[in-house]
N, C-alpha and C positions, 0 to 999 in steps of 0.2 A: 088568220089562216095557223097563228100558234096555238088558240084554243084549239082546233080541229088536231093538229098534229100532238098536243099533249093528251088530249081524249084518246086518240089511238096508242098511243103508247101505254097510257094508264090500263086501258083494257087487254092491251098485250100482258102490261105485268100483273095483271089479276087473272089471266089465264093461265101465264107461267107459275105463279103462285098455287093455284089450285092444283095444278099438274103436279108441281115440286111436291107440296105437302102430301097429296093423296099417295105416290111413288115413295116418298119419306116413308110414309107408315107402314105400308106394304112390305119394303125393305126390311125396314128393322124388327117388324111383328110376323112376317110370313116367308119370307125370304131367307132371313137370319135364323140358325137353330134355336138360339135362346129364345128370342119371340114367338117361334113357331110354339116351341114346349110349352109356353106362358101361358098362349092361347088354348092349345089344346089338351093339356096335362088333366085339368079337371074333369074332363069328360071321364076319367078312371073311375071316378065315383059315383058318374051318373047311372041311375037304376035301370033306365028303361033300356040306354045302350048296352048293359052289361048283358041284360037279359037277351039282347040280341045279339051281342057277342056270343054268348053262350051257344045260343042256336046254332049260329055259323059255325063256330068250333065243333060241334058234336056231327055239323054234318060235312064238314073237310074231314073229319075222322072216318067217317062212314063210307064217303066218295073216293078220298085218295090216301088213305093209310095203308094200303096195299095187303090188308089182312083178308083170310080167305072168308065165304061168305059165311057160315055156322059162328066162326070166332068173332067175326065184326058183328054179327046180332048179339052176341054176348057182353060183348065191349061198349055198343051204344049207350045204353042205358048208365054205365059205369061214367062214361066219359060227360055226360052229362052234369051226374053229380061230381065228377072231380073238377070241370070246370068252373061250377059255381063256388065251389070249395076253396078253388086257386084264385079266382078273383077277389075273393074276403080273406087270402091270406096276406101276411105279413111280405112275402115277396113279389107279391103283383105290382106294387108299385113300381118297382126297379125294372119289371118285366114290361110293366105299359109304356115307360118311357121309354126304354130301348125299342119298343113298337114305335112310337113315336119318333125317334132318332131313325132308325133303317127307313120309315117312310118317307121321311123329310129328305133323307138322303137318294131314295130310289127315283123320287117326283123329280126332284131338280135335274139328276142325272139324264131321266128321259126329256126335261125340259130343256137341257143342253145340247141334247143331241137331236135333230131334226130327225134322224133317222131310225130312232128307237122305235119299238113295236106298238108299243103302249100306248093307247089314246084318251088315258083315265085323266081327270084333271087332277085329282091323287091317288095314289096307290097305297093302300095300307097295308103293310106287312106283319101278320100275325105269328110269326115264327118263333119269337122269345116265349109268349102266351103259350101255344101248341107244345112247346118243347116241355114247359112245367107241366102240362095236362098230360103229355104222353108219360113223364117221370111218376107221376102220382100212378095215373092209372097201372103202369106196370108195377109200381110198388105192391097196390092193394091185390092185381091178378098174381102175382109172385114171376112174370115174364116181361119180357121188355115189349114195348108197342113202340112201333116205330110212330114219329108224326110226319104227318101229311108231307109229300115234297111240296106241293103249291099251297101256301097260306097266303096269298095277297088276295085284297080286294080292291077291284077298281071303282072309286067313287067319281061319278060323273064322267061325263065324255064329251072329249072335245077333237075338233080336227085340228092337228096339231102343223103338219106343213112347215114347221120351222117355225112356226109364230111363238110359241112357248117360249122358245130359247130367247127369241128379239125382245119379247115382252121382260123378260126376267133382266137383261143387259139393260133395257132401259129404264127400267125401274131403279136401278144400280147409278142410273146418272142424277139422280133427285138434286144434289148439292150443285151442278150447274144449272139446272132447272130455277131453284131458287134466287144462287147469284143471279140470274137474268132478270130474273122477275123484281131481284132489287135495282139492280140497273134502270131497268126500265121502267120503275117506279120514282128514280132521283131523277130520269132524264124527264120525265111527264111534269115534276114538280118544277125542275130548272126552266124548262121552257114556258110554262103556265104562266098567265097573265096574273090570276088569282089562286096564288098557291094555297091559301088556308081551305079555298072553296075545292082545289084540287086533291089535297089532302084529305078532305074529310070524305070525298067521294071514292076515295081509293080506300080510307077507313070502311066506308059503308059495302063497298064490295069483299073485303075482306070478312067482314060482319055475316054478310051472304055465305059466303063459303063455311065459315063456320056452322051456320043454322043447317046447309045442306047437310054437314057432316053429323049434326045432332039428330036428323034424321034417318041416319043409317042403320039407328036400332030397329026401324021398321022396315026399310028397303030392301036392305041387306037379306035378312032371312027369307022376305018375299022372291029376291031373286035367285036365293040357293033353292028353295021349294021349285022353283021351274027348271032346275040342271037336270039332264035327261039323265039316263044310263044308272041310275041307283037302285041297289037292293036294300032288303030289311036293314043292314047293317051300316051301309054308305047312308042310308037315308037318317038314321038317326045321329049316327056322326057328322056327316055334311050340316044336317039341322041345327045341331048343338055347336060345332064350330061358327057357323053364321050367326046364331044368336050371340055368341061372346064376340065376336068381330064385331058385329052390329055396335053392341053395348062399347067396346073399345072406343072404336071409332068417337061413339058421340061422346064419350068422356074427353076425348084426346083434342075433341072439338071446340069445347068450351074454353081452354086460353086462345085461341084462334079468333073467336067470338069477342073476347075481352080486348085484345089487342087491337082488333077491329074499333071497337067502341071507344078504346084510347085515343085512335087516330083520328076519329069522326071528333071528339072534344075539342083535340088540341087544332084541328084544321078550324072548327067552328069560333074557337076562342081567338085563333089569329086573326081569321079573318073580321071579327069585332074590332079586335085591337087596332087593323088596318085603317079599317072604316073611322074610326075614333079620331085618329092621326090625320087622315084625309080632312 
C-alpha cells in the first residue's frame, strides 16, 4: 500500500512540476514585459519581417490615411521609400521597442477583460513606426501627412470567452505549483519503502520533462504555423517569435534535465548503499 501511495504522490509531483515550470517560463518570458521584449526585440532586425512590415505600413497609409485619392496616389510610393528608410534609421530601434511595449500592454489588457472585443492572440500596434513614417513623408513633401487612425494588426485568432484572462492569472500562480510539487515529492520519499529508487524515478521524470522542453525548438514553431487568422505581417512576426520561444524554452530546459539526472544518480547511489548495508 505504501508503494502505491508513494507512486501516486510521485506522479502528482511530476505533473505539478511540469505545469509549474511551464507556467513560470510563460510568466517570466511572455507575461512580464521585460521578458516579452527580450524575446521579440530581435525581430526588429529580421529582414523578412521588415519587408512585410513596410508593405503593411504602405497599405495602412493608403487605406486609412484619410488623404484624397490623387494625393494618396502621389504619397504611396513616397511612403514605401520612407518606411524602408525609417526601418534602417537610428530612431527605429526605440520606435520598435515602443511598438512592442504597446502591443504587450494592449494584448494583456484584452486578456484581463473578457468583454474586450479583440479576439487576437496578440495585437501588434504599429503607431510609433507609422508616426515616424508620417513625419518623414511630410518632411519630403512639404506638408503634414496624417498617420493612419488604425495601425493595429491582429496576430492569430482565438475564442476568448474570458479564457485568456483566466490563463494569465493561472500562469502567475506558478510558485504555488512548484511548492506543491516539492511537497508531494517529499511526501512520496517519506512514505516510500525504497527511497533511493523513488528518488531515482522522480529524477527520471524530471529528465523527461527537460527532454520534452528541449523538443520545443521543433513543436512550438509547428504549433504556431497552425494558428488561424494571420496575414503577411502577422505570419512573419508569429513565426519569428515562435522560433525564438522554441529556442529559449529548449535552452532553459537543459538545467531541468541536468537536475533530474543528478537526482537519478543520487537515488541509484543511495539504493546501492542501502543494499550493501543490508
